[in-house]
SELUMDO-322816 format. One record per atom (N, C-alpha, C, O): residue in one letter; x, y negated, z negated. Coordinates in steps of 0.1 Angstrom, whole numbers, padded with zeros to 4 digits, always signed. Layout:
// SELUMDO-322816
aXYZ
...
***
This chain:
// SELUMDO-322816
m+0267+0114+0157
m+0278+0124+0157
m+0276+0135+0147
m+0278+0147+0150
l+0271+0132+0135
l+0269+0142+0125
l+0257+0151+0128
l+0256+0162+0124
v+0248+0145+0136
v+0236+0154+0140
v+0241+0165+0149
v+0237+0176+0149
y+0251+0161+0158
y+0256+0171+0167
y+0262+0183+0160
y+0260+0195+0165
v+0269+0181+0149
v+0275+0192+0142
v+0266+0198+0131
v+0270+0206+0122
n+0253+0193+0131
n+0243+0198+0121
n+0248+0196+0107
n+0246+0204+0098
a+0254+0184+0104
a+0259+0180+0091
a+0248+0174+0082
a+0238+0169+0087
y+0249+0176+0069
y+0240+0170+0060
y+0248+0160+0051
y+0252+0164+0040
p+0250+0148+0055
p+0259+0139+0048
p+0253+0133+0035
p+0240+0132+0034
l+0261+0129+0026
l+0257+0122+0014
l+0259+0107+0017
l+0271+0103+0017
n+0249+0100+0021
n+0251+0086+0025
n+0253+0076+0014
n+0260+0066+0016
r+0247+0078+0003
r+0247+0069-0008
r+0250+0076-0021
r+0245+0088-0022
p+0256+0071-0031
p+0263+0058-0031
p+0276+0059-0023
p+0283+0069-0023
e+0280+0048-0017
e+0293+0047-0010
e+0303+0043-0020
e+0300+0036-0030
v+0315+0047-0018
v+0327+0043-0026
v+0337+0037-0017
v+0343+0044-0009
m+0339+0024-0018
m+0350+0017-0011
m+0360+0012-0021
m+0356+0004-0030
v+0372+0015-0019
v+0383+0010-0028
v+0392+0001-0021
v+0400+0005-0013
s+0391-0012-0025
s+0400-0022-0019
s+0412-0022-0028
s+0412-0020-0040
s+0424-0026-0023
s+0436-0026-0030
s+0439-0014-0038
s+0442-0014-0050
a+0437-0002-0032
a+0438+0011-0038
a+0451+0013-0045
a+0452+0019-0056
a+0462+0008-0040
a+0475+0009-0046
a+0476+0003-0060
a+0483+0008-0068
d+0468-0007-0062
d+0468-0013-0075
d+0459-0006-0086
d+0459-0009-0098
k+0451+0003-0081
k+0441+0010-0090
k+0446+0024-0094
k+0439+0030-0102
f+0457+0028-0090
f+0463+0041-0093
f+0477+0039-0100
f+0484+0030-0096
r+0479+0047-0110
r+0492+0047-0117
r+0497+0061-0118
r+0490+0069-0125
d+0508+0065-0113
d+0513+0078-0114
d+0503+0089-0109
d+0501+0099-0115
g+0495+0085-0098
g+0485+0094-0093
g+0472+0095-0100
g+0463+0102-0096
e+0470+0087-0110
e+0458+0087-0118
e+0450+0074-0115
e+0456+0063-0115
l+0437+0075-0113
l+0429+0064-0111
l+0427+0056-0125
l+0421+0062-0134
v+0432+0044-0126
v+0431+0037-0139
v+0421+0025-0139
v+0419+0020-0150
d+0416+0022-0127
d+0406+0011-0127
d+0392+0015-0131
d+0387+0024-0125
a+0387+0009-0142
a+0375+0014-0148
a+0363+0013-0138
a+0355+0022-0138
h+0362+0002-0131
h+0351+0000-0122
h+0351+0010-0111
h+0341+0016-0107
t+0363+0013-0105
t+0364+0023-0095
t+0361+0037-0100
t+0354+0045-0093
r+0366+0040-0112
r+0363+0053-0118
r+0348+0055-0120
r+0342+0066-0117
q+0340+0044-0124
q+0326+0045-0125
q+0319+0047-0112
q+0310+0056-0111
k+0324+0041-0102
k+0318+0043-0088
k+0320+0057-0083
k+0311+0063-0077
v+0332+0062-0086
v+0335+0076-0082
v+0326+0086-0090
v+0321+0096-0084
r+0325+0083-0103
r+0316+0091-0111
r+0302+0092-0106
r+0296+0102-0105
e+0297+0080-0102
e+0283+0079-0097
e+0282+0087-0084
e+0272+0094-0082
q+0292+0087-0076
q+0291+0095-0063
q+0292+0110-0066
q+0285+0117-0060
l+0300+0114-0076
l+0300+0128-0079
l+0287+0133-0085
l+0283+0144-0083
v+0281+0125-0093
v+0268+0128-0099
v+0257+0130-0087
v+0250+0139-0087
a+0258+0120-0078
a+0249+0121-0066
a+0252+0134-0058
a+0242+0140-0053
l+0264+0137-0056
l+0268+0149-0049
l+0263+0161-0055
l+0258+0170-0049
a+0264+0162-0068
a+0260+0174-0076
a+0244+0176-0074
a+0240+0187-0072
a+0237+0164-0075
a+0223+0165-0073
a+0219+0169-0059
a+0210+0176-0057
w+0226+0163-0049
w+0224+0166-0035
w+0226+0181-0032
w+0219+0188-0025
a+0237+0187-0038
a+0240+0201-0036
a+0230+0210-0042
a+0229+0222-0038
k+0223+0206-0052
k+0213+0214-0059
k+0199+0213-0053
k+0190+0219-0058
r+0198+0206-0042
r+0185+0205-0035
r+0179+0218-0032
r+0187+0227-0027
p+0166+0221-0034
p+0160+0233-0030
p+0162+0236-0015
p+0159+0227-0007
g+0166+0248-0012
g+0167+0252+0002
g+0179+0248+0009
g+0181+0252+0021
l+0188+0241+0003
l+0200+0236+0010
l+0208+0247+0015
l+0212+0248+0027
m+0211+0256+0006
m+0220+0267+0010
m+0214+0277+0020
m+0221+0283+0028
r+0201+0278+0020
r+0194+0286+0030
r+0197+0282+0044
r+0198+0291+0053
r+0200+0269+0046
r+0203+0264+0059
r+0217+0269+0064
r+0220+0269+0076
y+0226+0272+0055
y+0239+0275+0058
y+0242+0290+0058
y+0253+0294+0062
r+0233+0298+0054
r+0235+0313+0054
r+0237+0318+0068
r+0230+0314+0077
r+0246+0327+0069
r+0247+0334+0082
r+0236+0344+0084
r+0232+0351+0075
r+0231+0344+0096
r+0221+0354+0099
r+0227+0366+0104
r+0237+0366+0111
s+0222+0378+0100
s+0228+0390+0104
s+0223+0393+0118
s+0212+0389+0122
p+0232+0399+0126
p+0229+0403+0140
p+0217+0412+0140
p+0216+0421+0133
e+0208+0409+0150
e+0197+0418+0151
e+0198+0428+0163
e+0189+0436+0165
***
């Protein structure tokens, strides 16, 4: 499905939060383990976004 829309997904690391209602208090994530997993995913996303040539694939081509 993602191939059809030409997507570039970030497959790893996955973050799955079980019992999410217990891990948030007043809208803030308070569970240390879950916070660490989210942090790892954000670090991976930043590295993924900085890959050479990634944005070149998304630039619009000017009409010829």
